[in-house]
PDBQT receptor file of N, H, CA, C and O in Angstrom, charges set to zero:
ATOM      1  N   UNK A   1     -71.339 134.824 -39.781  1.00  0.00    +0.000 N 
ATOM      2  CA  UNK A   1     -71.962 133.563 -40.083  1.00  0.00    +0.000 C 
ATOM      3  C   UNK A   1     -72.134 133.674 -41.658  1.00  0.00    +0.000 C 
ATOM      4  O   UNK A   1     -72.692 134.647 -42.167  1.00  0.00    +0.000 OA
ATOM      5  N   UNK A   2     -71.672 132.722 -42.325  1.00  0.00    +0.000 N 
ATOM      6  H   UNK A   2     -71.219 131.932 -41.911  1.00  0.00    +0.000 HD
ATOM      7  CA  UNK A   2     -71.686 132.739 -43.810  1.00  0.00    +0.000 C 
ATOM      8  C   UNK A   2     -73.182 132.551 -44.175  1.00  0.00    +0.000 C 
ATOM      9  O   UNK A   2     -73.881 131.675 -43.667  1.00  0.00    +0.000 OA
ATOM     10  N   UNK A   3     -73.617 133.452 -45.104  1.00  0.00    +0.000 N 
ATOM     11  H   UNK A   3     -73.048 134.164 -45.516  1.00  0.00    +0.000 HD
ATOM     12  CA  UNK A   3     -74.944 133.455 -45.683  1.00  0.00    +0.000 C 
ATOM     13  C   UNK A   3     -75.384 132.281 -46.317  1.00  0.00    +0.000 C 
ATOM     14  O   UNK A   3     -76.519 131.820 -46.197  1.00  0.00    +0.000 OA
ATOM     15  N   UNK A   4     -74.303 131.707 -47.123  1.00  0.00    +0.000 N 
ATOM     16  H   UNK A   4     -73.380 132.081 -47.220  1.00  0.00    +0.000 HD
ATOM     17  CA  UNK A   4     -74.635 130.456 -47.811  1.00  0.00    +0.000 C 
ATOM     18  C   UNK A   4     -74.832 129.197 -47.053  1.00  0.00    +0.000 C 
ATOM     19  O   UNK A   4     -75.633 128.333 -47.408  1.00  0.00    +0.000 OA
ATOM     20  N   UNK A   5     -74.007 129.107 -45.897  1.00  0.00    +0.000 N 
ATOM     21  H   UNK A   5     -73.356 129.809 -45.609  1.00  0.00    +0.000 HD
ATOM     22  CA  UNK A   5     -74.225 128.087 -44.908  1.00  0.00    +0.000 C 
ATOM     23  C   UNK A   5     -75.495 128.169 -44.291  1.00  0.00    +0.000 C 
ATOM     24  O   UNK A   5     -76.198 127.163 -44.191  1.00  0.00    +0.000 OA
ATOM     25  N   UNK A   6     -75.904 129.426 -43.808  1.00  0.00    +0.000 N 
ATOM     26  H   UNK A   6     -75.333 130.243 -43.889  1.00  0.00    +0.000 HD
ATOM     27  CA  UNK A   6     -77.088 129.686 -43.097  1.00  0.00    +0.000 C 
ATOM     28  C   UNK A   6     -78.354 129.303 -43.982  1.00  0.00    +0.000 C 
ATOM     29  O   UNK A   6     -79.364 128.907 -43.401  1.00  0.00    +0.000 OA
ATOM     30  N   UNK A   7     -78.338 129.396 -45.208  1.00  0.00    +0.000 N 
ATOM     31  H   UNK A   7     -77.518 129.719 -45.680  1.00  0.00    +0.000 HD
ATOM     32  CA  UNK A   7     -79.288 129.028 -46.165  1.00  0.00    +0.000 C 
ATOM     33  C   UNK A   7     -79.546 127.636 -46.350  1.00  0.00    +0.000 C 
ATOM     34  O   UNK A   7     -80.574 127.278 -46.923  1.00  0.00    +0.000 OA
ATOM     35  N   UNK A   8     -78.630 126.744 -45.878  1.00  0.00    +0.000 N 
ATOM     36  H   UNK A   8     -77.795 127.035 -45.413  1.00  0.00    +0.000 HD
ATOM     37  CA  UNK A   8     -78.834 125.327 -46.071  1.00  0.00    +0.000 C 
ATOM     38  C   UNK A   8     -79.009 124.674 -44.672  1.00  0.00    +0.000 C 
ATOM     39  O   UNK A   8     -79.440 123.524 -44.584  1.00  0.00    +0.000 OA
ATOM     40  N   UNK A   9     -78.701 125.351 -43.659  1.00  0.00    +0.000 N 
ATOM     41  H   UNK A   9     -78.351 126.285 -43.730  1.00  0.00    +0.000 HD
ATOM     42  CA  UNK A   9     -78.796 124.853 -42.197  1.00  0.00    +0.000 C 
ATOM     43  C   UNK A   9     -80.342 124.883 -41.911  1.00  0.00    +0.000 C 
ATOM     44  O   UNK A   9     -81.055 125.828 -42.247  1.00  0.00    +0.000 OA
ATOM     45  N   UNK A  10     -80.821 123.697 -41.222  1.00  0.00    +0.000 N 
ATOM     46  H   UNK A  10     -80.242 122.928 -40.949  1.00  0.00    +0.000 HD
ATOM     47  CA  UNK A  10     -82.201 123.837 -40.717  1.00  0.00    +0.000 C 
ATOM     48  C   UNK A  10     -82.242 123.194 -39.352  1.00  0.00    +0.000 C 
ATOM     49  O   UNK A  10     -81.285 122.506 -38.996  1.00  0.00    +0.000 OA
ATOM     50  N   UNK A  11     -83.188 123.354 -38.636  1.00  0.00    +0.000 N 
ATOM     51  H   UNK A  11     -83.966 123.913 -38.925  1.00  0.00    +0.000 HD
ATOM     52  CA  UNK A  11     -83.279 122.916 -37.155  1.00  0.00    +0.000 C 
ATOM     53  C   UNK A  11     -83.148 121.343 -37.325  1.00  0.00    +0.000 C 
ATOM     54  O   UNK A  11     -83.700 120.712 -38.226  1.00  0.00    +0.000 OA
ATOM     55  N   UNK A  12     -82.379 120.820 -36.382  1.00  0.00    +0.000 N 
ATOM     56  H   UNK A  12     -81.930 121.332 -35.650  1.00  0.00    +0.000 HD
ATOM     57  CA  UNK A  12     -82.288 119.169 -36.458  1.00  0.00    +0.000 C 
ATOM     58  C   UNK A  12     -83.499 118.502 -35.953  1.00  0.00    +0.000 C 
ATOM     59  O   UNK A  12     -83.670 117.299 -36.151  1.00  0.00    +0.000 OA
ATOM     60  N   UNK A  13     -84.434 119.297 -35.246  1.00  0.00    +0.000 N 
ATOM     61  H   UNK A  13     -84.296 120.274 -35.085  1.00  0.00    +0.000 HD
ATOM     62  CA  UNK A  13     -85.701 118.546 -34.561  1.00  0.00    +0.000 C 
ATOM     63  C   UNK A  13     -86.814 118.607 -35.714  1.00  0.00    +0.000 C 
ATOM     64  O   UNK A  13     -87.304 117.602 -36.229  1.00  0.00    +0.000 OA
ATOM     65  N   UNK A  14     -87.138 119.902 -36.041  1.00  0.00    +0.000 N 
ATOM     66  H   UNK A  14     -86.739 120.718 -35.624  1.00  0.00    +0.000 HD
ATOM     67  CA  UNK A  14     -88.254 120.075 -36.886  1.00  0.00    +0.000 C 
ATOM     68  C   UNK A  14     -87.931 120.213 -38.454  1.00  0.00    +0.000 C 
ATOM     69  O   UNK A  14     -88.835 120.181 -39.288  1.00  0.00    +0.000 OA
ATOM     70  N   UNK A  15     -86.669 120.358 -38.772  1.00  0.00    +0.000 N 
ATOM     71  H   UNK A  15     -85.934 120.385 -38.094  1.00  0.00    +0.000 HD
ATOM     72  CA  UNK A  15     -86.313 120.653 -40.097  1.00  0.00    +0.000 C 
ATOM     73  C   UNK A  15     -86.757 122.144 -40.749  1.00  0.00    +0.000 C 
ATOM     74  O   UNK A  15     -86.764 122.383 -41.957  1.00  0.00    +0.000 OA
ATOM     75  N   UNK A  16     -87.085 122.984 -39.806  1.00  0.00    +0.000 N 
ATOM     76  H   UNK A  16     -87.080 122.790 -38.825  1.00  0.00    +0.000 HD
ATOM     77  CA  UNK A  16     -87.445 124.321 -40.046  1.00  0.00    +0.000 C 
ATOM     78  C   UNK A  16     -86.495 125.185 -40.239  1.00  0.00    +0.000 C 
ATOM     79  O   UNK A  16     -85.362 124.781 -39.978  1.00  0.00    +0.000 OA
ATOM     80  N   UNK A  17     -86.637 126.534 -40.717  1.00  0.00    +0.000 N 
ATOM     81  H   UNK A  17     -87.558 126.861 -40.929  1.00  0.00    +0.000 HD
ATOM     82  CA  UNK A  17     -85.509 127.384 -41.017  1.00  0.00    +0.000 C 
ATOM     83  C   UNK A  17     -85.083 127.935 -39.740  1.00  0.00    +0.000 C 
ATOM     84  O   UNK A  17     -85.826 127.930 -38.758  1.00  0.00    +0.000 OA
ATOM     85  N   UNK A  18     -83.895 128.412 -39.731  1.00  0.00    +0.000 N 
ATOM     86  H   UNK A  18     -83.291 128.415 -40.528  1.00  0.00    +0.000 HD
ATOM     87  CA  UNK A  18     -83.200 129.077 -38.655  1.00  0.00    +0.000 C 
ATOM     88  C   UNK A  18     -82.989 130.594 -38.754  1.00  0.00    +0.000 C 
ATOM     89  O   UNK A  18     -82.728 131.023 -39.877  1.00  0.00    +0.000 OA
ATOM     90  N   UNK A  19     -83.056 131.353 -37.870  1.00  0.00    +0.000 N 
ATOM     91  H   UNK A  19     -83.268 131.005 -36.957  1.00  0.00    +0.000 HD
ATOM     92  CA  UNK A  19     -82.570 132.715 -37.822  1.00  0.00    +0.000 C 
ATOM     93  C   UNK A  19     -81.357 132.967 -37.115  1.00  0.00    +0.000 C 
ATOM     94  O   UNK A  19     -81.105 132.385 -36.060  1.00  0.00    +0.000 OA
ATOM     95  N   UNK A  20     -80.486 133.919 -37.709  1.00  0.00    +0.000 N 
ATOM     96  H   UNK A  20     -80.691 134.392 -38.567  1.00  0.00    +0.000 HD
ATOM     97  CA  UNK A  20     -79.146 134.195 -37.146  1.00  0.00    +0.000 C 
ATOM     98  C   UNK A  20     -79.162 135.286 -36.186  1.00  0.00    +0.000 C 
ATOM     99  O   UNK A  20     -79.397 136.435 -36.559  1.00  0.00    +0.000 OA
ATOM    100  N   UNK A  21     -78.919 134.987 -34.936  1.00  0.00    +0.000 N 
ATOM    101  H   UNK A  21     -78.728 134.053 -34.633  1.00  0.00    +0.000 HD
ATOM    102  CA  UNK A  21     -78.778 136.077 -33.776  1.00  0.00    +0.000 C 
ATOM    103  C   UNK A  21     -77.406 136.564 -33.614  1.00  0.00    +0.000 C 
ATOM    104  O   UNK A  21     -76.691 136.018 -32.774  1.00  0.00    +0.000 OA
ATOM    105  N   UNK A  22     -76.940 137.572 -34.357  1.00  0.00    +0.000 N 
ATOM    106  H   UNK A  22     -77.522 138.016 -35.039  1.00  0.00    +0.000 HD
ATOM    107  CA  UNK A  22     -75.583 137.936 -34.364  1.00  0.00    +0.000 C 
ATOM    108  C   UNK A  22     -75.066 138.400 -32.966  1.00  0.00    +0.000 C 
ATOM    109  O   UNK A  22     -73.951 138.075 -32.557  1.00  0.00    +0.000 OA
ATOM    110  N   UNK A  23     -75.949 139.189 -32.240  1.00  0.00    +0.000 N 
ATOM    111  H   UNK A  23     -76.855 139.453 -32.572  1.00  0.00    +0.000 HD
ATOM    112  CA  UNK A  23     -75.508 139.578 -30.825  1.00  0.00    +0.000 C 
ATOM    113  C   UNK A  23     -75.145 138.409 -29.917  1.00  0.00    +0.000 C 
ATOM    114  O   UNK A  23     -74.161 138.440 -29.178  1.00  0.00    +0.000 OA
ATOM    115  N   UNK A  24     -75.970 137.389 -30.004  1.00  0.00    +0.000 N 
ATOM    116  H   UNK A  24     -76.769 137.363 -30.604  1.00  0.00    +0.000 HD
ATOM    117  CA  UNK A  24     -75.784 136.214 -29.065  1.00  0.00    +0.000 C 
ATOM    118  C   UNK A  24     -74.982 135.014 -29.834  1.00  0.00    +0.000 C 
ATOM    119  O   UNK A  24     -74.736 133.960 -29.247  1.00  0.00    +0.000 OA
ATOM    120  N   UNK A  25     -74.608 135.237 -31.125  1.00  0.00    +0.000 N 
ATOM    121  H   UNK A  25     -74.808 136.093 -31.602  1.00  0.00    +0.000 HD
ATOM    122  CA  UNK A  25     -73.990 134.093 -31.717  1.00  0.00    +0.000 C 
ATOM    123  C   UNK A  25     -74.757 133.008 -31.545  1.00  0.00    +0.000 C 
ATOM    124  O   UNK A  25     -74.313 132.133 -30.802  1.00  0.00    +0.000 OA
ATOM    125  N   UNK A  26     -75.928 132.835 -32.114  1.00  0.00    +0.000 N 
ATOM    126  H   UNK A  26     -76.289 133.546 -32.717  1.00  0.00    +0.000 HD
ATOM    127  CA  UNK A  26     -76.838 131.641 -31.966  1.00  0.00    +0.000 C 
ATOM    128  C   UNK A  26     -77.702 131.564 -33.188  1.00  0.00    +0.000 C 
ATOM    129  O   UNK A  26     -77.983 132.582 -33.820  1.00  0.00    +0.000 OA
ATOM    130  N   UNK A  27     -78.172 130.251 -33.568  1.00  0.00    +0.000 N 
ATOM    131  H   UNK A  27     -77.944 129.423 -33.055  1.00  0.00    +0.000 HD
ATOM    132  CA  UNK A  27     -79.098 130.033 -34.556  1.00  0.00    +0.000 C 
ATOM    133  C   UNK A  27     -80.352 129.855 -33.861  1.00  0.00    +0.000 C 
ATOM    134  O   UNK A  27     -80.413 129.054 -32.929  1.00  0.00    +0.000 OA
ATOM    135  N   UNK A  28     -81.535 130.645 -34.291  1.00  0.00    +0.000 N 
ATOM    136  H   UNK A  28     -81.485 131.296 -35.049  1.00  0.00    +0.000 HD
ATOM    137  CA  UNK A  28     -82.786 130.428 -33.556  1.00  0.00    +0.000 C 
ATOM    138  C   UNK A  28     -83.855 129.606 -34.332  1.00  0.00    +0.000 C 
ATOM    139  O   UNK A  28     -84.105 129.825 -35.518  1.00  0.00    +0.000 OA
ATOM    140  N   UNK A  29     -84.428 128.712 -33.642  1.00  0.00    +0.000 N 
ATOM    141  H   UNK A  29     -84.225 128.534 -32.679  1.00  0.00    +0.000 HD
ATOM    142  CA  UNK A  29     -85.533 127.970 -34.271  1.00  0.00    +0.000 C 
ATOM    143  C   UNK A  29     -86.893 128.389 -33.553  1.00  0.00    +0.000 C 
ATOM    144  O   UNK A  29     -87.319 127.900 -32.507  1.00  0.00    +0.000 OA
ATOM    145  N   UNK A  30     -87.445 129.312 -34.257  1.00  0.00    +0.000 N 
ATOM    146  H   UNK A  30     -87.098 129.709 -35.106  1.00  0.00    +0.000 HD
ATOM    147  CA  UNK A  30     -88.690 129.828 -33.621  1.00  0.00    +0.000 C 
ATOM    148  C   UNK A  30     -89.787 128.870 -33.257  1.00  0.00    +0.000 C 
ATOM    149  O   UNK A  30     -90.486 129.013 -32.255  1.00  0.00    +0.000 OA
ATOM    150  N   UNK A  31     -89.918 127.779 -34.213  1.00  0.00    +0.000 N 
ATOM    151  H   UNK A  31     -89.349 127.663 -35.028  1.00  0.00    +0.000 HD
ATOM    152  CA  UNK A  31     -90.985 126.747 -34.111  1.00  0.00    +0.000 C 
ATOM    153  C   UNK A  31     -90.795 125.951 -32.732  1.00  0.00    +0.000 C 
ATOM    154  O   UNK A  31     -91.714 125.666 -31.964  1.00  0.00    +0.000 OA
ATOM    155  N   UNK A  32     -89.622 125.685 -32.578  1.00  0.00    +0.000 N 
ATOM    156  H   UNK A  32     -88.875 125.917 -33.202  1.00  0.00    +0.000 HD
ATOM    157  CA  UNK A  32     -89.218 124.711 -31.331  1.00  0.00    +0.000 C 
ATOM    158  C   UNK A  32     -88.725 125.626 -30.022  1.00  0.00    +0.000 C 
ATOM    159  O   UNK A  32     -88.515 125.161 -28.902  1.00  0.00    +0.000 OA
ATOM    160  N   UNK A  33     -88.589 127.018 -30.404  1.00  0.00    +0.000 N 
ATOM    161  H   UNK A  33     -88.760 127.396 -31.314  1.00  0.00    +0.000 HD
ATOM    162  CA  UNK A  33     -88.132 127.829 -29.350  1.00  0.00    +0.000 C 
ATOM    163  C   UNK A  33     -86.843 127.368 -28.738  1.00  0.00    +0.000 C 
ATOM    164  O   UNK A  33     -86.730 127.246 -27.518  1.00  0.00    +0.000 OA
ATOM    165  N   UNK A  34     -85.885 127.115 -29.567  1.00  0.00    +0.000 N 
ATOM    166  H   UNK A  34     -85.978 127.214 -30.558  1.00  0.00    +0.000 HD
ATOM    167  CA  UNK A  34     -84.407 126.747 -29.256  1.00  0.00    +0.000 C 
ATOM    168  C   UNK A  34     -83.417 127.603 -29.962  1.00  0.00    +0.000 C 
ATOM    169  O   UNK A  34     -83.543 128.033 -31.109  1.00  0.00    +0.000 OA
ATOM    170  N   UNK A  35     -82.426 127.804 -29.161  1.00  0.00    +0.000 N 
ATOM    171  H   UNK A  35     -82.324 127.456 -28.229  1.00  0.00    +0.000 HD
ATOM    172  CA  UNK A  35     -81.125 128.641 -29.629  1.00  0.00    +0.000 C 
ATOM    173  C   UNK A  35     -80.006 127.725 -29.706  1.00  0.00    +0.000 C 
ATOM    174  O   UNK A  35     -79.608 127.183 -28.675  1.00  0.00    +0.000 OA
ATOM    175  N   UNK A  36     -79.390 127.467 -30.965  1.00  0.00    +0.000 N 
ATOM    176  H   UNK A  36     -79.713 127.907 -31.803  1.00  0.00    +0.000 HD
ATOM    177  CA  UNK A  36     -78.148 126.763 -31.127  1.00  0.00    +0.000 C 
ATOM    178  C   UNK A  36     -77.020 127.669 -30.985  1.00  0.00    +0.000 C 
ATOM    179  O   UNK A  36     -77.060 128.754 -31.564  1.00  0.00    +0.000 OA
ATOM    180  N   UNK A  37     -76.027 127.341 -30.280  1.00  0.00    +0.000 N 
ATOM    181  H   UNK A  37     -75.995 126.460 -29.810  1.00  0.00    +0.000 HD
ATOM    182  CA  UNK A  37     -74.749 128.141 -30.121  1.00  0.00    +0.000 C 
ATOM    183  C   UNK A  37     -73.992 127.951 -31.333  1.00  0.00    +0.000 C 
ATOM    184  O   UNK A  37     -74.089 126.931 -32.016  1.00  0.00    +0.000 OA
ATOM    185  N   UNK A  38     -73.193 128.984 -31.624  1.00  0.00    +0.000 N 
ATOM    186  H   UNK A  38     -73.114 129.813 -31.070  1.00  0.00    +0.000 HD
ATOM    187  CA  UNK A  38     -72.111 129.069 -32.650  1.00  0.00    +0.000 C 
ATOM    188  C   UNK A  38     -70.845 129.400 -31.946  1.00  0.00    +0.000 C 
ATOM    189  O   UNK A  38     -70.659 130.491 -31.406  1.00  0.00    +0.000 OA
ATOM    190  N   UNK A  39     -69.946 128.398 -31.964  1.00  0.00    +0.000 N 
ATOM    191  H   UNK A  39     -70.097 127.512 -32.402  1.00  0.00    +0.000 HD
ATOM    192  CA  UNK A  39     -68.709 128.412 -31.259  1.00  0.00    +0.000 C 
ATOM    193  C   UNK A  39     -67.518 128.316 -32.224  1.00  0.00    +0.000 C 
ATOM    194  O   UNK A  39     -67.403 127.355 -32.985  1.00  0.00    +0.000 OA
ATOM    195  N   UNK A  40     -66.660 129.296 -32.184  1.00  0.00    +0.000 N 
ATOM    196  H   UNK A  40     -66.754 130.076 -31.566  1.00  0.00    +0.000 HD
ATOM    197  CA  UNK A  40     -65.564 129.470 -33.060  1.00  0.00    +0.000 C 
ATOM    198  C   UNK A  40     -65.992 129.377 -34.520  1.00  0.00    +0.000 C 
ATOM    199  O   UNK A  40     -65.361 128.688 -35.322  1.00  0.00    +0.000 OA
ATOM    200  N   UNK A  41     -67.161 130.141 -34.882  1.00  0.00    +0.000 N 
ATOM    201  H   UNK A  41     -67.673 130.701 -34.231  1.00  0.00    +0.000 HD
ATOM    202  CA  UNK A  41     -67.714 130.156 -36.126  1.00  0.00    +0.000 C 
ATOM    203  C   UNK A  41     -68.368 128.845 -36.676  1.00  0.00    +0.000 C 
ATOM    204  O   UNK A  41     -68.725 128.722 -37.848  1.00  0.00    +0.000 OA
ATOM    205  N   UNK A  42     -68.492 127.861 -35.703  1.00  0.00    +0.000 N 
ATOM    206  H   UNK A  42     -68.202 127.961 -34.751  1.00  0.00    +0.000 HD
ATOM    207  CA  UNK A  42     -69.160 126.715 -36.109  1.00  0.00    +0.000 C 
ATOM    208  C   UNK A  42     -70.399 126.332 -35.330  1.00  0.00    +0.000 C 
ATOM    209  O   UNK A  42     -70.344 126.114 -34.120  1.00  0.00    +0.000 OA
ATOM    210  N   UNK A  43     -71.534 126.251 -36.042  1.00  0.00    +0.000 N 
ATOM    211  H   UNK A  43     -71.579 126.429 -37.025  1.00  0.00    +0.000 HD
ATOM    212  CA  UNK A  43     -72.838 126.030 -35.570  1.00  0.00    +0.000 C 
ATOM    213  C   UNK A  43     -72.893 124.656 -34.691  1.00  0.00    +0.000 C 
ATOM    214  O   UNK A  43     -72.597 123.630 -35.302  1.00  0.00    +0.000 OA
ATOM    215  N   UNK A  44     -73.208 124.551 -33.450  1.00  0.00    +0.000 N 
ATOM    216  H   UNK A  44     -73.448 125.385 -32.953  1.00  0.00    +0.000 HD
ATOM    217  CA  UNK A  44     -73.375 123.384 -32.735  1.00  0.00    +0.000 C 
ATOM    218  C   UNK A  44     -74.900 122.988 -32.835  1.00  0.00    +0.000 C 
ATOM    219  O   UNK A  44     -75.758 123.535 -32.142  1.00  0.00    +0.000 OA
ATOM    220  N   UNK A  45     -75.158 122.033 -33.715  1.00  0.00    +0.000 N 
ATOM    221  H   UNK A  45     -74.461 121.588 -34.277  1.00  0.00    +0.000 HD
ATOM    222  CA  UNK A  45     -76.484 121.752 -34.047  1.00  0.00    +0.000 C 
ATOM    223  C   UNK A  45     -77.045 120.407 -33.254  1.00  0.00    +0.000 C 
ATOM    224  O   UNK A  45     -77.742 119.568 -33.825  1.00  0.00    +0.000 OA
ATOM    225  N   UNK A  46     -76.699 120.325 -32.037  1.00  0.00    +0.000 N 
ATOM    226  H   UNK A  46     -76.132 121.006 -31.573  1.00  0.00    +0.000 HD
ATOM    227  CA  UNK A  46     -77.071 119.290 -31.211  1.00  0.00    +0.000 C 
ATOM    228  C   UNK A  46     -78.241 119.715 -30.246  1.00  0.00    +0.000 C 
ATOM    229  O   UNK A  46     -78.127 120.765 -29.612  1.00  0.00    +0.000 OA
ATOM    230  N   UNK A  47     -79.223 119.024 -30.134  1.00  0.00    +0.000 N 
ATOM    231  H   UNK A  47     -79.315 118.172 -30.649  1.00  0.00    +0.000 HD
ATOM    232  CA  UNK A  47     -80.360 119.377 -29.253  1.00  0.00    +0.000 C 
ATOM    233  C   UNK A  47     -79.972 119.473 -27.859  1.00  0.00    +0.000 C 
ATOM    234  O   UNK A  47     -80.525 120.321 -27.159  1.00  0.00    +0.000 OA
ATOM    235  N   UNK A  48     -79.078 118.698 -27.364  1.00  0.00    +0.000 N 
ATOM    236  H   UNK A  48     -78.629 118.008 -27.933  1.00  0.00    +0.000 HD
ATOM    237  CA  UNK A  48     -78.591 118.784 -25.956  1.00  0.00    +0.000 C 
ATOM    238  C   UNK A  48     -77.709 119.993 -25.653  1.00  0.00    +0.000 C 
ATOM    239  O   UNK A  48     -77.404 120.321 -24.506  1.00  0.00    +0.000 OA
ATOM    240  N   UNK A  49     -77.305 120.660 -26.802  1.00  0.00    +0.000 N 
ATOM    241  H   UNK A  49     -77.553 120.394 -27.734  1.00  0.00    +0.000 HD
ATOM    242  CA  UNK A  49     -76.542 121.951 -26.620  1.00  0.00    +0.000 C 
ATOM    243  C   UNK A  49     -77.258 123.104 -26.805  1.00  0.00    +0.000 C 
ATOM    244  O   UNK A  49     -76.711 124.180 -26.562  1.00  0.00    +0.000 OA
ATOM    245  N   UNK A  50     -78.580 123.053 -27.259  1.00  0.00    +0.000 N 
ATOM    246  H   UNK A  50     -79.025 122.179 -27.455  1.00  0.00    +0.000 HD
ATOM    247  CA  UNK A  50     -79.385 124.129 -27.528  1.00  0.00    +0.000 C 
ATOM    248  C   UNK A  50     -79.959 124.663 -26.076  1.00  0.00    +0.000 C 
ATOM    249  O   UNK A  50     -79.975 123.932 -25.086  1.00  0.00    +0.000 OA
ATOM    250  N   UNK A  51     -80.355 125.817 -26.070  1.00  0.00    +0.000 N 
ATOM    251  H   UNK A  51     -80.342 126.411 -26.874  1.00  0.00    +0.000 HD
ATOM    252  CA  UNK A  51     -81.003 126.439 -24.865  1.00  0.00    +0.000 C 
ATOM    253  C   UNK A  51     -82.369 126.822 -25.254  1.00  0.00    +0.000 C 
ATOM    254  O   UNK A  51     -82.598 127.371 -26.331  1.00  0.00    +0.000 OA
ATOM    255  N   UNK A  52     -83.292 126.536 -24.378  1.00  0.00    +0.000 N 
ATOM    256  H   UNK A  52     -83.106 126.090 -23.502  1.00  0.00    +0.000 HD
ATOM    257  CA  UNK A  52     -84.655 126.822 -24.543  1.00  0.00    +0.000 C 
ATOM    258  C   UNK A  52     -84.790 128.383 -24.453  1.00  0.00    +0.000 C 
ATOM    259  O   UNK A  52     -84.255 129.062 -23.577  1.00  0.00    +0.000 OA
ATOM    260  N   UNK A  53     -85.677 128.931 -25.606  1.00  0.00    +0.000 N 
ATOM    261  H   UNK A  53     -86.112 128.379 -26.318  1.00  0.00    +0.000 HD
ATOM    262  CA  UNK A  53     -85.910 130.404 -25.544  1.00  0.00    +0.000 C 
ATOM    263  C   UNK A  53     -87.177 130.835 -24.575  1.00  0.00    +0.000 C 
ATOM    264  O   UNK A  53     -88.153 130.093 -24.463  1.00  0.00    +0.000 OA
ATOM    265  N   UNK A  54     -87.095 131.889 -24.001  1.00  0.00    +0.000 N 
ATOM    266  H   UNK A  54     -86.302 132.492 -24.092  1.00  0.00    +0.000 HD
ATOM    267  CA  UNK A  54     -88.313 132.372 -23.196  1.00  0.00    +0.000 C 
ATOM    268  C   UNK A  54     -89.213 132.850 -24.206  1.00  0.00    +0.000 C 
ATOM    269  O   UNK A  54     -88.785 133.170 -25.315  1.00  0.00    +0.000 OA
ATOM    270  N   UNK A  55     -90.451 132.923 -23.901  1.00  0.00    +0.000 N 
ATOM    271  H   UNK A  55     -90.798 132.663 -23.000  1.00  0.00    +0.000 HD
ATOM    272  CA  UNK A  55     -91.548 133.464 -24.990  1.00  0.00    +0.000 C 
ATOM    273  C   UNK A  55     -91.107 134.658 -25.564  1.00  0.00    +0.000 C 
ATOM    274  O   UNK A  55     -91.081 134.793 -26.787  1.00  0.00    +0.000 OA
ATOM    275  N   UNK A  56     -90.747 135.562 -24.769  1.00  0.00    +0.000 N 
ATOM    276  H   UNK A  56     -90.768 135.453 -23.775  1.00  0.00    +0.000 HD
ATOM    277  CA  UNK A  56     -90.435 136.904 -25.277  1.00  0.00    +0.000 C 
ATOM    278  C   UNK A  56     -89.297 136.763 -26.202  1.00  0.00    +0.000 C 
ATOM    279  O   UNK A  56     -89.431 137.426 -27.230  1.00  0.00    +0.000 OA
ATOM    280  N   UNK A  57     -88.389 136.187 -26.124  1.00  0.00    +0.000 N 
ATOM    281  H   UNK A  57     -88.280 135.649 -25.288  1.00  0.00    +0.000 HD
ATOM    282  CA  UNK A  57     -87.227 135.804 -27.034  1.00  0.00    +0.000 C 
ATOM    283  C   UNK A  57     -87.598 135.226 -28.341  1.00  0.00    +0.000 C 
ATOM    284  O   UNK A  57     -87.013 135.567 -29.369  1.00  0.00    +0.000 OA
ATOM    285  N   UNK A  58     -88.689 134.238 -28.329  1.00  0.00    +0.000 N 
ATOM    286  H   UNK A  58     -89.164 133.961 -27.494  1.00  0.00    +0.000 HD
ATOM    287  CA  UNK A  58     -89.071 133.607 -29.483  1.00  0.00    +0.000 C 
ATOM    288  C   UNK A  58     -89.843 134.507 -30.419  1.00  0.00    +0.000 C 
ATOM    289  O   UNK A  58     -89.995 134.167 -31.592  1.00  0.00    +0.000 OA
ATOM    290  N   UNK A  59     -90.322 135.604 -29.970  1.00  0.00    +0.000 N 
ATOM    291  H   UNK A  59     -90.198 135.880 -29.017  1.00  0.00    +0.000 HD
ATOM    292  CA  UNK A  59     -90.952 136.529 -30.862  1.00  0.00    +0.000 C 
ATOM    293  C   UNK A  59     -92.306 135.948 -31.388  1.00  0.00    +0.000 C 
ATOM    294  O   UNK A  59     -92.997 136.602 -32.170  1.00  0.00    +0.000 OA
TER     295      UNK A  59
């Protein structure tokens, strides 16, 4: 994931910062407890494509 792109991307719901999870290829919004997938190096920033994080995943 390009660091420059990551610095400008925000959660589409709360507009908060996202964390990159390299192992799972996801962008994490801790505030909304959602993980947005990255497919073919392209972040899919759609709420309906995000998966809900379990409490222990959200940290």
